[in-house]
N, C-alpha and C positions, 0 to 999 in steps of 0.2 A: 728268488728272494735270498739275500745273504745277510746273515747277522754276524757282526764282528764284535769281539770283546768277550767278557766273562759274565755278563749280566744276562738276565732273562728278559725278553721283550714280550709284552702282552698287547693285544689290540682290542679296542672297544669300537665296533662299527658305529659311525656317525655319533660318537659321544654317548652311546648307550651304557650307562654306568652299571647296569645289571648283567651285562653280557661281555665277558672277556674271553678272548681266544689266545691260546698260547702260540707264540710265533717261533718257538725254539725247536722247530722240526729240523732245521739245518743250522748247526752252530759251527763257526770257524773261529779259531783262535789265532791271532797274529803273534808271531814270535818276537816282533819288535814292538816296543811300546808306542802308543799313539798319543803321547803327551798326556797320559792319564785320561783320555777321552774314549768313550765308546760310541759307536754309531750304528744305526740301522740303515741298510741299503736295500731299498725295494726297487728292483729293476722292473721297468714297464708298468709303473703304477697306474691304476685306473681310478676313476672318480668314486667307485664303490669302496675303495680302500682308504678313503678319507676318514678321519676320526681321531680318537684319543688313543695314544700309545703310551704304555707304561714300561719303564725299564726297572727291573728289580735286581739289585746286586746284593749278594750275601756271602758270608764266610763264617768260620767257626769262632771268630773273635768278637764281632759286634752284631747288633741287630741289623736286619736288612735295610738298605738304603733304596728308596723308591723315588723316581723322577718321572714326570709326565710330559709328553709332547703332543700338541695338537697338530695334526697333519692336514693341510688344506691342499686339495688337488684342483688346479685351475683347468677349465675346459671350455670349449666353444659352446655357444648357445644351441639348445635343442628345444624347439617349440613342442611342448608336450600336451597342450590342450587348447582348443578354441571353442568358443560358444557364440551363438548368434541368436537374434530374435527375429520375429516375423511381424513387425508392427503394421498397423493400418496407416493409411495416409493421414497426416496430421498428428500422429503420435510420435513418441521417441523410440528410436532404434538403438540397440546396444550390441556392440561386438566386443568380444573379449579374446585376448591372446595371452597365454601363459608360457613362459620359457624357463628352462633350467640351465644355469650357467654360473661359473665363477671365473672371473669377477662378474658381478651383477650385470645383466644385459641392459642395453639401451634399446628403446623401441622407436620405430617409425611406422606410420600408416601410409598406404598409397591407395589411390583409386585410379585405375589404368596406370599411366606413367607419371601421374601427378602426386607429389608428396602432400599430405594433408597436414594442416596445422589448426590450432585453436582459432575460432572465429567463424562468422557466417553460418551459424547453426551446427558447427562441429566443435566438440569438446573432447580433448584427449587427456585421460587420467593415467598417471603412473603410480602403481602401488607395488613396489618391490620387484618381484619377478612376474608381475601381471600388469597388463595395460587394458584400459577400456576406451573404446571409441564410441562416443555418444553423438547420435544424429538427432537433433531436435526437429520437430515438425517435418517428418519424413514426407517427401514428394515421390512421384513415380520415378523420377530420374535418380533417386537415391538407392533404389533397389539394385542389387547385383553384387559383383565380386569386389572385395577389398583385399589388400595384401598387408599382412603384419610382418615386419622385418625386425628380428632381434640380432643385435651385434654386441660384441666385446672385442678386446684386442686379440683374441685367439680365433675369431671366426664370425660367421654370419649364417643365419637360418631364416627362411621365410615360409609363410603358409597363407593359403587363400581362406578367407572367411566371407561367407555370403550373408547379405542382408536380404532375407526372403520376403516376398509378398505373403500376406496372410494365407495360410492353408497350403502353401507350396513347398514347405520345408520337407526334405526327404527323411523318411524313417523316424519321425518324431514319436516316441512313446509317451505315455502319460507322465512318467517320471521326468523325462527330458523336458517336456512342455512345462511342467511345474518349475523345474530348475531354471528354464529360460524366463519364465514369468518372474521369478525371484530376481534374476539378473536385470530384467527390465525395471523392476521396482527399485533395485539398488541404483541403477543408472539414473532413474527419474529423481530419486531423492538426492543423489549427488549433484545433479544438475540444478535442482532447486536450491540446495545449499550454496552452490557456487554461482548461482544466478546466471546460467548460460542461456 
């Protein structure tokens, strides 16, 4: 990281106004003026360095001048969480996929090599960085592997999500089962509101 100019730069991770880190560990002064501009050069920036930056310039003549800059780091999608339900035949199945990405990811659902879309008992809901696949009136043929694909202009990431038969989900603890029941309830309510 290189800091050019005569001001002090401070960093607030992810816009946390209560935590500021001084970035003035390495200061370099240019001998030639930069048209009165100062800049912060962060080489090899990572998404964890996104946030609010503050530049504070001071001298013995006037009170300090402070400017703020919000730094947004774009990155390819990474699917960070998936959830699934284990509905009985005739009930609603809910699959969830959540991705982290900037710009915001677009989602697609697949079953085998076939892209799924709304209709014929399938409802796909987009909620920011999360998507739900709702399967109304589950049949035996609906159980199995589904693929969630998250994309943006920087990349693509996919993950398998299983719609389990009742009692066959692997390693489901009581807390996870309650969480999945809540997702099923949310999916059911969403479907009722959208009349799917």
